[in-house]
N, C-alpha and C positions, 0 to 999 in steps of 0.2 A: 504494500500500500504506500502511495506517495505521502511523504511527510507534509503536514499542513502547518502553516504559520498563522496563528490566531491573533490578528491585529485588530484595529479599532473598527473594522467593518462588522465585527461581532460585538454583542453586548457584554457587559461586565460579568454577568452570571454565566454566560456561555463560555467565556474565557476561563472563569474560575473552574469550570468542569473539564474543559478540553485542553487548555494550553499546558504544555509540558508532558502530555500523555499521548502515547501512540500504542498500537498493537505491537506486542513484543515479537521481534523477528524470529526468535528461536522457538518459542513455545506456542505462539499464537494467543497468549493471554491478552485480554483487552485492557489490562492495567500493567503499568511498568512494575517489574519485580524489584525486590530489595537486592542489591548487589553487595553482599557482605564480603568484599575482597579488599585487601590493601595493596595488591599488585595486579598488573595487567600484562598480557603476553607482549613481548618485544618483537619488533620486525626482524627480518633475516640478518640485517647488519645494523645493530644499534649504536655503533661506535661514534656516529656523528650526531646522535640525539642530544638535545638540550635537557640535561637531567633536572633542571629547574623549570622546564617549560610547563605550561598549563593548557595547551591547546588540545592535546590528545590524552586518552587514558594511559597512564604510565604507573603512577603510584598515588594512592588516595590523598596524600597530603598535597599533591599537585592538582587534585580535583577528581571526583568520582562521578559515576553515572547518575546516581540519585541526586546528588548536588546539582548537576547540570540540568536535570529535568525540572527541579524546583526553581532554579535561576531563570529558566525559560518562562515559567508560569508567572513569576513575580515581575519580570521585566514587562510582560504583557499587561498585567493588572495595573502596574504603576505608570505605564506609558513611557518606559525608558528603552534606550538602545541595548543596554546590557545590565547584568546584575551579578554581584558576588555574594554568595551565602557563606557565612562563617559560623563558628561554634556557639555564639551567643550574641545578644544585642550589644553588650559591652565590647565584644571582640570586633563587631562591625564598626562601632564608634571609634575605638582606639585604632583600628586598622585604617580607617579613613584619615584620622589625624596624623598617624605615623607616616603614611604614604605621601600626604600633601605638604606637610610642614617641615621646615628646617630652621636651624638657629638663625635668629634675627627677624623671623617672621612675626607678624602681629595677628591676633585672633580676637574678634568681637563675638561674645556669646551671651545667650539669654540668662537673665538673673534667676529665672525659674527653669531648671533643667533636672534631669535625672542625676542623682547624687554622684554617679560615676563620671559624668561629664564635668561636674563641678571639680571633682578631685583630679581628673586627667588634665584639664586645662588650667585650673587655678593653682595646682600644686605640681603634678608630675612633669608635664611638658614645660611648665614655667621654670621649675627649679632644676630639672635634669638637663634640659636642652636649650635653656635661655630663649624660649619662645615667649614673647610678650602677650599678655592677655588682658582684655578689658571686659568686665561684667556690666551688662546694660539691661535696663528694662526695655526689652524689644517690643513691648506693647506700644511704645512711643517711637515711631520711625525717625523722628528728628533727633532723638537721643542716639540712635544708631548712626545717623549721618554725622553727628558731632564727634563720634568716637572713631571714625575712619581716619587712618593714617596712610602715608605713602607706602608703608611696608605691610599694610593689612592684606593678608593672603586669603583669609577665610572669615566669613560670618556664619556662625552656627546658631540656629534657633530651634526651639521646640514648641510646637503649637498643636493642640492645647498642651500647656506645660505641666510637668509632673513636679509637685503634687497639687499646685494651687489652681490649675486649669486656666492659667493666663493665656491670652490669645495674641498672636503676632500676625501682622499683615504680610503674607508671603510675597505677593506680587510687588508691593511697595518696597520691601526690604531687598528683594532681588534687584530692583532698579538701582537702589542705593549702592549695593555691593558691587554690581557690575560697572557702575559709573566710576567707582574707586579702584577698578582693576582686581577685585576680589571675587571669590566664588562663594556661593551660598549653599549650605547644607541644612536640611530640615529633618529633625526627628519627628516622624509621622506616626509613632506607635499608638498614641491615644486615639487618633482618628481612624487609622487603617486606610489602605488605598480605596476601600469602598466609599468612605465619606470624604476623602481629601487626597488629591494627587499633586504634590508640590511641584513635580517636574512640569506639569501643564500650566503652573502659575509662575514659571520663570526660574525655579530653583535648579541648581546644578546637580544636587544629590538628594535623594530621599532615603532616609535610614529607617529601618523597621526592626524592632525586637520581635522576631518571629515566635518567640516564646509566648507572646501575648495573644492578640486577636487572630492573627493569621493561622496559628496552630489551633488555638481556641479550646483545647481540652486539658490543659495543665499537665501534659505528660511528655513534653519535649522542649529542648532549648535550641535556639538558633538566632542569627541576626543577618540582616541583608543591607547592602548598599546598592542603590539603583541609580544609574546615570549614563553618561556618554561612555562609549567603549574605550576611548583613549585613556580616560581617567581610571576606569575600572580595570583595565589591563595592568596599570601600575599597582593598584590596591591588591589585585590578585597575586601578582609576582612578589610583592614585598610582604604583605600582611598574611596571606594564605600560605604561600610556598615557603618563604624564608622565616617567618615568625611562627608558622604552624598553627594558625587559628582555625583549623579545618572543622567542619561539621561532620559528625559520623553519618554513614549511610543510613542507619536506622532512624536517626533523628530527622534526616532530610526526607525520608519516606513518610514518617509520621506527620511531619508538617505539610507535605504535599497532600496527604490524605485529608488532613484537617482543613486545608485551604479551600477545598471544593465547596464546603458549606459556608464559607465566609459571608457571602451576601445574605443568606438566610439568617445566620446568627446575628449579623450586625443590625438587621432590621429590628430584631427583638431587643438587642442591647439598646439601640437608639430609642425605641418606644418606651421601654421600661425605665431607662435613666431619666428621660424627660418627665414621665409620670411621677417618679419618686422625687425628683427635684422640685416639682410643683407642690407635691404634698409637704415636703420638708419646709419649703419656703413659707408656708402658711402657719406653721407651728410656733406658738409664742416662746417656747423654751429652746428653740433652735436659734443660735446666735447669728449665724449666716449660712447661706447655701451658695456654692459657686458651681455653676454649670453653664457652658456657653449657649445652651439652648434657651436659657431664661432671659427674658428681655431686661432684667435687672443686672445682668452680667456686663461688666465694663467693656468686654470685647464682643458682645453679641452681634453687633452690626457687621464687624469684620468677619466673624465666624460664619455668619449667614451668607456672606459674599463668597466664601471660599470652601465651605463645607456643604456637601449635599450628597444624599438626601437627609442626613441627620448629623448629630453633634457628638456621637460616641457614647460609650457606656460608663464613663468615669465621672464622678462628681466629688466635691469636698463639702463638708459641713462641720460646724462646731456647735456644741451645746452651751446654753447659758448655765454652766455648772463648773465645778472645780475638777482638778486632775483625776481624783479617784472616782468621781461620778461618771466621767467618760469611760473609765475602765469597767465600772459596774454595769453600765449600759451594755457594753459588749458582752459581758459575762452572761447576760440574760437573753441574748440572741439565740435562736434555735435553728433557724434556716440559714442565716447568713454566717459565713465562716470567718473567724479572725485569722488572717494569713496574709503574707506579702504576695506580690505579683498581682496581675490584673488580666482582664480579657478572657478569663476562663468561662466555661459554661455556667458555673456556679457563682453566686455572689460572694465577694470577698471584701473584708473591711480591715483597715489597720489604723490604730490610734497613733498619731504623730504628736509627741509631747512638746513641752516648752523648751527642751534642750537641743532641738535640731540646730546643727551648726550653721545652717543657712537661713535661720529665722530672720536675721537682720535684713534679708533680701525680700521678705514676704510682706504683703499688705498687712496693715495693723490688725485687722480682724482675725488673722491666722495666728497671732502671737499667744493666744491662750490655750493652745493645743487644739487639734482638730482631727477629723477622720478623712482619709481617702477611701472612697467607697467605689468599688468596681461592681456595677450592677449586672447581674447575670441574666440568663435567659429563662429563668423560672417564670411562673405566672406572676404578673405584676402585682395583683391583689394579695398574693401570698407574701411577697417581699414587704409590702407596706404593712400587712398585718403583723409580720414579725417585728418590724421597727416599732409599731404601735404598742405591742404587748411588752417589749423591752423597756420602752419609755415609761409605761405605767408601773412596771415593777421597780423601776429606778426612782419613781416619784416625780417624773417630769411631765406627766399627763393627768 
């Protein structure tokens, strides 16, 4: 059967099902099999091969079959020329930074980002490699513009941002970065490519923690960088082959399987999160609710212009209560699980207390401790009922 390329002439859901999958040539299976091999057969004369090459199957650190199938699917879903899949979301982020940046470069990055980005750019790359970094509230494009320097190589934003759900204008910041000779990378994990595709808005790189929504089942880890092939070849050679941040064949297969239902799951995540956010916003003992789908959110208008059809499944909220009461509320939850990560099929909640090292970067309402809540795909009324009964047992209803 002739291999089909699933481009934009097909809808998102069709590409989620078919991109990266073909009939297996050896067995006739209509699903790609797991290739649990670390080595592949060499040609008759291998002496002139590039042992660090990533173009053909050679050694799984150079790239394996299941990884390539997943890369093909993600490039299609994200609207990119190419994709590199690595062992985790942090591997994807650090791989991007390592490949692009050198001593003397300057990076502007969001004040609200995943903790690993904060440590990578504010500490590791800064102290070890003398890369200058500036932390900016990227919800204000003019603050980004004012932070640009002649040596700015990269602007990195996360929208919506983890954990406060801050929103940044991708198209506007792309224009600022490119005018200054810099590249723009966007961590798109909270949105997923179903709701937001940064490359279509002018970004150079879209980064995804595949561990979250794209896998969707809480049972595999992976990360991806999607963008132009010339950049991705560099990341693949340096961060995959030479640093060894490779994904396992089994995890790549699991994530490929999970990604097929991404559109169906995201519809439910979007619907449930908006319903729960509206419910929480009405409660007198809820101190604040942060969700881009709420009109009260500072970045709602920007989010509505670049996110469609929904606003994702993560929200943040705080109770009008002390530290221990926040924890007692969680202890009374029966359906919602207290655990890190997000984007699972089940609802997950984590209490972020007052000692977060980045609290000085957060809006004032977050300073009293708050929850990051990843709303799952359960029945929405059951999620709300669980919150309600826990609030009553805690004396907040």
